[in-house]
N, C-alpha and C positions, 0 to 999 in steps of 0.2 A: 504494500500500500504506500509506503513512503517513496518519495522520489528525491534523490539527492542531486539530480541534475534535470535539465529540461529535455523534453522529447520522449518519444516512444519508438521502439524498434518496429519497422514495417516489413512485412513479408513481400515476396515478389508478387503474390496475388493481389495484395492491397495496393501496390504501386500500379498494377495494371488497371485496377478498378478506379484509382484516382485519376487516370488519364482520361476517363470518360466524363462527359458533362454531368454535373450533379447540382442539385439545389444548394444554394448558399446556406451553410450552417455556421452557427456561432460556436467555434471550438477554441479551447485553450491551447497554449503552446505545447501542452502535454498530449494533445490530440483528443481531448474529451469534449463532449457536448456540454458546455457549462450550464445552460438552463436546465437540461435534463438532469445533470448531476446534482445541481442545487435542489431541485424539486424532490429528487429521490432522497437526498440527505435529510431534508426537512420531514418527509413522510416517515422516515425511520427514527429521526431524532426526537420528535414530539412524543410519541408513545413511550420511547425509552426513558426520557426524562420524567414523564408522568409516573411511570412504573417505579423508577428509582426513588423518587421522593414521596409518592402518595399511594401507589397501588402496586406492590411488588408482584402479585400474580400477573399483572399486565406485562411487566418486564419479563417474567419467566416465559409467558406465552410468546412474546416477540422473539425471545432467545431460542425457544424450541423451534419456531418456524425457520429462523435463520440457520440454525444448526442442521435441520433436516434438509434445507436447500443446499447447504455446504456439502453434506454427505452425498446428496444426489449428484452434485457437480463433480466431485472427486471420483466417485464410483463410476460415473458415466465416462469420464476422461480415461480412467484406467482400462475400462473395457474396450473403448474405441481404439486405444493404442495397440492392443494385442492383434497381431496379424496372423496368428497361427490358427487356421480354421479347424484343425482336428483337435486342438487343445485350447480352444478360445476361452479366455478368462471371463468368468461370470461370478459376480459377487452376490451373496445372499443379502438383499437389500432390506428385507423386513426386520431382521435383527439389528441392522444398522440404524434404521429409522426409530425403532424402539429404544435403542441405546441413546440416540440423540434426544429423545423425548424424556427418558427417565433420568439421565445424568444431571441436568441442571435442577430438576425437581429434587433429586436425592441430595444434591449439594446444598440446596436451600433448607430442606427439612432436617437433614442429618449431619451436615458438615463434611469434612474431608474423608472421614471413615465411610460414610454412606456413598460418597462419590466414588471412592476406590472400589467398594463392593459393587456398585452399579457397573463399573468398567469390567470387573471380573465376570459378572453375570452376562454382560454383553458378549464377552469373549466366548463363554460357554454356548450362548445362543447362536453365535456365528458358526461354531463347529457343528452344532446340531442342525442348523439351517443348511449348511453345505452338504451334510450327509443326507438329509431328507430330500433336498432338491437334486441330488446326484449331479453336481456340477462336473464338467469335463476334467478339470485338474484341481481336485480339492485342496491339495497342499498350497498351491499358489493362491487359490481363492481365499483360503483362511488367512494366510499371511497378509495379503492385500487388504482384506476386510479389517483385520486387526490394526493395520496401519491407518486406515481411514477412521476407525473408531477412536484411536488414540489421538491422532492429529487434529481432528475436528471437534467432536463433542467433549472429549475428556479434558484436554488442555484448556479449551476456551471456557469450560464450565467453572474454572477457578475464579472467574469474574463473579459468579454468584456467591462464592465463599467469602468474598470481601464484604458482602452485606452483613455478615454476622459480627463484624468488628464494631466497636464503639464508633459512632459517626460513620458507619459502613457506607451509607449513601454517598457521603462526600469522599470517602476513600476511593470508591469506584469511579466517581466523576473525575477525581484528580488523576487517577491512573489513565483513564481515557484521554484526559486533557494532555497528559505527558506524551501519549502516543501521537496525538494530533500535533503537539509541538514538535515532536521528532519529524513528522512529515513536513510540516510547514517551514520550520527553520532550515531543515535539510534541503528542501526544494529551493528556497531563496538563496542560501549559500552556494548550492550547487550551480544555480543559474548564473550567479555573479562571479564566482571564483573557481568553479569546478574545472580541474585540469588533470587530476591524477585518479584514474578509476580504482576502486577498491578491489573489484573482482571482474576483470574485463570479460572473461569467458562465461560468467554467470549473469551479471547484470552490468553491462558496460556504462550505463548512464548514472550509476551511483559512484560518487567520488569521495575521496578522503576529506576534501574541503566541505562537502555537504555533510559528511558525518560529524565533522568538527562543529558545523553550524547547528546540527541537531543536538549535540551534547551541550553546547553553550546555551541555546534557547531553552532546552528542557530543564537544565539546572536552575536557570533563573526562575522559571515557572515553579519548579519544585520547592525552591527556597521560599518564594512568596507564599505558596499555599501552606507550608509548614508554619510560617509566621502569622498569616492572616486568618487561616481557617482552623488549624489544629493547635496553635499555641504550643508548639513543641520545638526542641532543638533544631536549628536550621540545617544541621548536617544530615538529618533524617531525610528531608526533602531532596537535598543534593545527591545523596547516595541512592535514593529511590529513583531519581531521574536518570542517573548514570546507568543503573541496572536496567531500567525500562528501555532506554535508547539502545543499549547493546542487544537486549532480547528482541526488541521490535525489528531491529536491523537483521538479526539472525532469522526472524520469521519471514521478512521480505526475501532474503536470499534463499530460504528453504523452498518457498513457493516458486521462486524463479527457477530453481534447479528442477523442481517437479515439472513445471510447464515446459522447460527446455527439453527435458527427457521425453515428454509426451508430444512435443512438437506443436504446441498450441500457444496462442497469444494471451487469451483470457480464458478463465475456467468456464464461463458461459456469458450470456448477455441478458440475464434476468433482471439486472438492476440498470435501468437506463442511465447512461452517462458514466457508469462505473464499471461495467463488465459483469463479472460474477460475484457472488457473495464472498467467496474465498479471496477474491482480488481485493476486497475491502477488509476482511477479517484477518488477513495473513499476519499483520503486525501484532495482533492480539494473541496469536497462538502461543508464543513463548512469553509475551509480555505479562499476561495475566498470572500464570503460575509463578513467574519470577517476582512480580510485585507482591503476590500473596506471601511468599516465603521471606522476602526482604522486610515486609511490614511485621511479620511474626518475629523475625530476629531482632529488629530494631525497637519495636514498641511492645511486643507481647500481646497485641490486640487482634484476637480472632476467636476468643472464647476457648483458648487452649492451644497447645502446640500441635503440630501435625501428628496424626495417628494417635492422639491422646497422650503423648509422652510428656 
């Protein structure tokens, strides 16, 4: 999701299409349809904020829908990439959808222990589903399905665990704000100063200068929130910001690696102006569990240490 430099990679097909006359569209330098992107962002943001501060079940419902869409995107992309007709990869999707539904609910009702149990039960359901549906290659199917279950609903459901902390609503908002700061300041610094790619073979548009901008901007935001919202030592906000930026950048790279391996540009086109759900949630995949454990370590705020220790 973050962009440490301007522009998007274009495929040969997209270049051919761009040669044909098209209606004038208002797009950003990153190649997105800005009006559509803004409208989609507002549609998602309003119920999310209402859920965080006033009606948590609404937030959980939005989260479940997004996670199920993310599971569908990744599972579909993995199946489409497989070109072996005699051993074509097929994922048991019902257990994955059930897992994406149960995990955030379990995290909200029972904490980290319940989330871990939900992930384990999802793994068992995946193996049973693969056996009952008699998929062509059950070993690959089970491993791919476990990857999807862990990467999408399990890791992102750590966001729900933050709500159990004192001032959990604000904790969650601040972590999301840090991820947004990572994107925004990284993009600005990358556009103005980006010259040295971080990983040219994975994501050539992300630069070290953009990463430095992400760190600087997010640390400022983290320090301000520790001071103005939580009235806690300022180093907590700074360390949390650094950890979130590193984790969010790792999440960006991980999805870029998956998409390059699968030969796709976006996971889907279900979110107008944004691409796929996972194209927007990629930064949260590692950022949410990282933020959860950093907050546990620095403040002890989550109703107990992980796994009840």
